[in-house]
C-alpha positions in Angstrom: -55.5 71.0 74.5 -53.1 69.6 77.1 -52.1 66.3 75.5 -50.6 65.0 78.7 -54.0 64.9 80.5 -55.8 63.9 77.3 -53.8 60.7 77.0 -54.0 60.1 80.8 -57.8 60.3 80.4 -57.8 57.9 77.5 -55.1 55.4 78.5 -56.4 52.1 79.6 -59.9 52.5 78.2 -61.4 49.5 76.3 -62.1 51.6 73.3 -61.2 55.1 72.0 -64.6 55.8 70.6 -68.1 54.4 70.2 -68.5 50.9 68.8 -69.2 47.3 69.8 -68.8 43.8 68.5 -72.3 43.6 67.1 -71.8 46.7 65.0 -68.4 45.5 63.7 -69.9 42.1 62.9 -72.9 43.7 61.1 -70.6 46.0 59.0 -68.2 43.2 58.1 -71.0 40.9 57.0 -72.0 43.5 54.4 -68.7 43.3 52.6 -69.5 40.3 50.4 -66.7 40.5 47.9 -63.8 40.1 50.3 -61.2 37.3 49.6 -60.9 34.4 52.1 -57.8 36.0 53.8 -58.1 39.7 53.3 -55.3 42.2 54.1 -56.9 44.8 56.4 -55.6 48.2 57.3 -57.0 49.3 60.7 -56.5 53.0 60.9 -56.6 54.8 64.2 -56.7 51.4 65.9 -56.2 52.8 69.4 -55.8 49.9 71.9 -57.4 47.6 69.3 -60.7 46.2 70.5 -62.1 46.3 67.0 -58.8 44.9 65.7 -59.4 41.7 67.7 -63.0 41.7 66.6 -61.8 41.7 62.9 -59.4 38.9 63.6 -62.3 36.9 65.0 -64.5 37.7 62.0 -61.9 37.2 59.2 -59.1 34.9 58.4 -57.0 37.8 57.3 -54.0 39.7 58.4 -54.3 43.2 59.9 -51.9 46.2 59.8 -52.9 48.3 62.8 -52.0 52.0 62.6 -52.0 54.7 65.3 -49.7 57.6 66.2 -49.8 57.0 69.9 -47.2 54.4 70.7 -48.6 53.2 74.1 -51.8 52.2 72.3 -49.8 50.1 69.8 -47.8 48.5 72.6 -51.0 47.6 74.4 -52.5 46.1 71.2 -49.4 44.0 70.5 -49.1 42.7 74.0 -52.8 41.6 73.8 -52.1 40.0 70.4 -49.2 38.0 72.0 -51.5 37.0 74.9 -54.1 35.8 72.5 -51.5 34.0 70.3 -52.4 36.0 67.2 -49.3 38.1 66.8 -48.5 36.5 63.5 -51.6 38.0 62.0 -51.1 41.6 63.4 -48.5 44.2 62.5 -48.5 47.5 64.4 -47.3 50.7 62.7 -46.9 54.2 64.2 -47.9 56.6 61.4 -49.9 59.7 60.6 -53.2 58.7 58.9 -52.9 61.6 56.5 -49.5 60.7 55.2 -49.5 56.9 55.0 -46.5 55.3 53.1 -48.1 52.0 52.0 -48.0 51.0 48.3 -51.1 51.9 46.2 -53.6 49.1 45.6 -52.4 47.2 48.7 -55.4 46.5 50.8 -58.7 44.5 50.5 -60.2 46.5 53.3 -59.5 49.7 55.2 -61.2 49.8 58.6 -61.6 53.1 60.4 -63.8 53.1 63.5 -64.1 56.6 64.9 -60.8 57.8 63.4 -61.6 59.6 60.1 -62.6 62.7 62.1 -58.9 63.3 63.0 -58.1 64.3 59.5 -61.7 65.1 58.4 -64.0 62.7 56.6 -63.7 64.3 53.2 -59.9 64.3 53.4 -59.9 60.7 54.7 -62.0 59.5 51.7 -59.5 61.1 49.3 -56.3 60.1 51.1 -57.2 56.4 51.7 -58.8 55.5 48.4 -55.5 54.9 46.5 -54.5 52.3 49.0 -57.4 50.0 48.1 -57.3 47.2 45.6 -59.9 47.1 42.8 -63.2 46.3 44.4 -61.7 46.9 47.8 -63.7 48.3 50.7 -63.6 51.2 53.1 -65.6 50.7 56.3 -65.6 53.9 58.4 -67.7 55.3 61.3 -68.2 59.0 61.2 -70.1 61.2 63.7 -73.1 62.6 61.8 -76.3 64.6 62.4 -79.3 62.3 62.3 -81.9 65.0 62.7 -82.6 68.0 60.5 -82.6 70.7 63.2 -80.3 69.9 66.2 -80.6 72.0 69.3 -78.4 75.2 69.3 -76.2 74.2 72.3 -75.4 70.9 70.5 -74.6 72.7 67.3 -72.3 75.2 69.1 -70.5 72.4 70.9 -69.7 70.4 67.8 -68.9 73.5 65.8 -66.0 73.9 68.2 -65.0 70.3 68.5 -65.6 69.1 65.0 -66.6 71.8 62.5 -66.6 69.3 59.6 -69.5 67.4 61.1 -72.3 66.8 58.5 -75.6 65.1 58.2 -75.9 61.7 56.6 -77.1 63.0 53.2 -74.1 65.4 53.0 -71.7 62.6 53.8 -73.3 60.4 51.2 -72.7 63.2 48.7 -69.0 63.4 49.7 -68.8 59.6 49.3 -70.2 59.8 45.8 -68.0 62.7 44.8 -64.9 60.8 46.0 -65.8 58.0 43.6 -66.9 55.2 46.0 -69.9 53.0 45.6 -72.1 53.0 48.7 -72.7 49.5 49.9 -74.8 50.4 53.0 -74.8 52.5 56.1 -76.4 52.3 59.6 -76.4 54.3 62.8 -74.6 52.7 65.7 -76.9 51.9 68.7 -76.7 53.9 71.9 -75.2 50.9 73.7 -72.2 51.2 71.4 -71.5 54.6 73.0 -71.9 53.5 76.6 -70.7 50.0 77.4 -67.0 50.2 76.3 -66.5 53.9 75.9 -68.6 56.5 77.8 -69.2 54.5 81.0 -65.6 53.6 81.7 -64.6 57.1 80.5 -67.0 58.8 82.9 -65.7 56.7 85.8 -62.2 57.8 85.0 -63.2 61.5 84.8 -64.5 61.4 88.3 -61.2 60.0 89.6 -59.1 62.5 87.6 -61.2 65.5 88.6 -60.4 64.8 92.2 -56.7 64.2 91.4 -56.4 67.5 89.5 -58.9 69.6 91.4 -56.2 72.4 91.9 -55.0 72.3 88.3 -57.2 74.5 86.2 -55.7 73.6 82.8 -56.1 69.8 83.3 -59.5 70.3 84.9 -60.7 72.1 81.8 -59.9 69.1 79.6 -61.6 66.8 82.0 -64.7 69.0 82.1 -64.8 69.1 78.3 -64.9 65.3 78.2 -67.7 65.3 80.7 -69.6 68.0 78.8 -69.5 65.7 75.7 -70.9 62.8 77.6 -73.7 64.9 79.2 -74.7 66.2 75.8 -75.0 62.7 74.3 -77.0 61.6 77.3 -79.4 64.5 76.6 -79.4 64.5 72.8 -78.6 61.0 71.6 -81.6 61.2 69.2 -80.0 64.1 67.3 -76.6 62.7 66.3 -74.6 59.6 66.4 -71.9 57.5 64.8 -72.8 56.2 61.4 -71.1 53.2 59.8 -70.5 53.9 56.1 -69.6 50.8 54.0 -68.0 51.8 50.7 -66.4 50.0 47.7 -64.1 51.3 45.0 
């Protein structure tokens, strides 16, 4: 994929994946053993909408990790604007090769980011970083029906072949040695309000800008195809918030 157009598509969006404050709040409320001022690792933070939600919900400090420096700069500038920069540290790092000390974090938060290294791999890689009784809160795209339509299966077989149904993910969680606290499917609004709606508006503008560039247009059209499929088949798959404890 042409990364130049990929980041042009995604730069300036409120979020880099489905989610909303209500879902973050619901997930955080289920983590009942957290200390009063938890140390939180926000992996794949993007521009940081959920980072600021977590700052609002907790009295903790957050280390926000992404491998795209413009996202980190956007996040830190917003932290300065909000006057919370003393509670946020930004780190440019690969999520599959993190160099933090073992047993460091009360909570690892990963909204829409585990897919980048695969959910099974993420469960394994991140677990050593958690303190005893620490939590992992991750959203993962999952099948929520038993027999999805063929065109949907074909699309996601190309885009994310590791995609599983909820039961299969619960098995992976158990095999990785976590205790399942709870899980829930994100509402459709969490896809549209801060992600697909502004993304689709941007795609319209960029498709006009690059109408004579076949390579870039292909990436734009792939994003539109993803949106169109969710619009048609939102009952068949979704992001699931998995809340886990070690």
